[in-house]
N, C-alpha and C positions, 0 to 999 in steps of 0.2 A: 732493522727496522725495514720494512718495506712500504714504497709509498702507494698510496691509493690510485688507481687508475680512474680519473675523471671521464672518459671517452667512454661511450655506450657500446657495449659490444654486440655485434649483430649475432642474432638468433640463429641458430643452425635449425636443420628440418625437424629434429626431433623436439626441440624447444617449441617451435612453431606449432606442430601437432598438438603438444600438451597444451597451449595456449589456445588454440582453437577448441580442444576439449573443453576445457575450462571455460572458455565464453559460451560455449553452446549449454553447458550446466547452469551458468549463472542466468542465462536468458531462460531455460526452464523454470528454476527457483522464482524469476521476477513474475512469469505467467503464473507460477502457482500460487504466490503471496496476492497477486491481483484478483484471482478467482476465489482465494480464501476470504478477502475482504469482502466481495460481493455476496457470498454464499453465506458467511458467517452473519453479517448483518440482516441477511433475509430472514435467516433463521430465528434471530433474536426478537425481530420486529413481528414475526408470525407469533411467537410465543407470548409475547408482552399483550398482543391483541386478543389472545385467549383469555388472558386474566383480566383483562379490561372487560370483556363479555362476561365473564363470571362473576365480577364485582357488580353486574348490574341486573343479576338473576334476581326472581321474585322472593326466594325464600333466603336471601342472605340479609343479615341484619348490617346496620351502619357501621360497627366496628369490624366486621368481617370484610365488608366493601373495601374500608380504607385499609386494612393489611392487605387485601389483594391488589389494591392499587399501588402499594408500597413497592411490591415485586417487579411489576413493569419500570417503575423509577428506578429501581435498582438495576435491572437489566439493561435500560438505556445507558446508565454511566459505564456498566461493563462494557457495553457497545462501544462507547466512544474510546475508552482505554484500550480494547482489544484493536480497533481500528487503527489507533496511534502506532500501536507495537507492531502492527504487521505493515504499516507505512515504513517505520523505521528498518525493518527487515528488508522491504521492497526497495527501499533507498539504498541500502547496503549493497544490493545486488547490482542495482544500477552504477554504482560507483566502481563496483569490481568490473562490470561491463565497459565502463569507459577507460579503465585502466588496459584492460585486453585489445580494445579497440586501438588505443594509442601504440601498444606493442605490435599490432597486426598492422599499422600505417594505414588505419581508415581515413585518418584526418589529414595526411600528406597530399597536398596538393599537387606536387610535381611528380609523384610516383606514378599517378594514374593518367597525368596530363598527356602522356605520348600514346597511350591506348585509345583514349576516346574524347579528348580534350574537353572533358566536362569537369575538371578538378578533383577534390576528394572523393570518395565514396560517400561518406557522411559528413553532413554540414557542422563547422565548427560550433554551431549554437547547441548542438546535442550533447556537448562535452561540459556544459556550463553547471556549476555546484555552486550550492547546496541543490540537491534533487529537489524538484517541486512536486507537491502533492497533487496526485492525478485527480481527475474530476470524480471518481467513485469516492475518494478520502474525503473530499471535501463536502460531497454530498451527505454522505452516511454521517458524518461529524454533526453538520448542520440540523440533519433529519433527528437525529437522537436529541440534538438541544431542544429542536420544536417539540418533539414528542414528551420530554420531562414536562415543559411548560404544559402542554395539553393534558398530560395526566395529572398534573396539579389542579388544572382548571375543572377535569372531568370529576376529581375527588371532591372540589368544592362544591360542583352542582349536586353530587350525591349527599352533601351535607345538607343542602336546603330542602 
């Protein structure tokens, strides 16, 4: 039976190159998910507004208008779920990046102290978990919640 070595093994140059490449890929995916959050929500809100406009057409009956208003309500719910799903993927990428940053020694104050006397490359605050939702996620989830209420209000006005 072999004993487990508990001391961390230093990474050789090939391993460091792999970590750098994986870190770069994680950054790219993080940016991709941020862009998807914004672009998908803009598309959903734009499509919802088209249905709201159609619901107020001159030749639309009350039943048709209410059916058309159900579509943006459903799309707003889908927008909230999609935003939360994309945030979870974003957060997983951030967690991977933190791991790679630790492996690269970005949080090690003594490693770079002799170079520029400014401490670690990255603030220790950046490795705080769990990952907090960026402003865009909070904005779009709140906006969809507000729009759902507005769609119900608009449907109620149409009934009057």
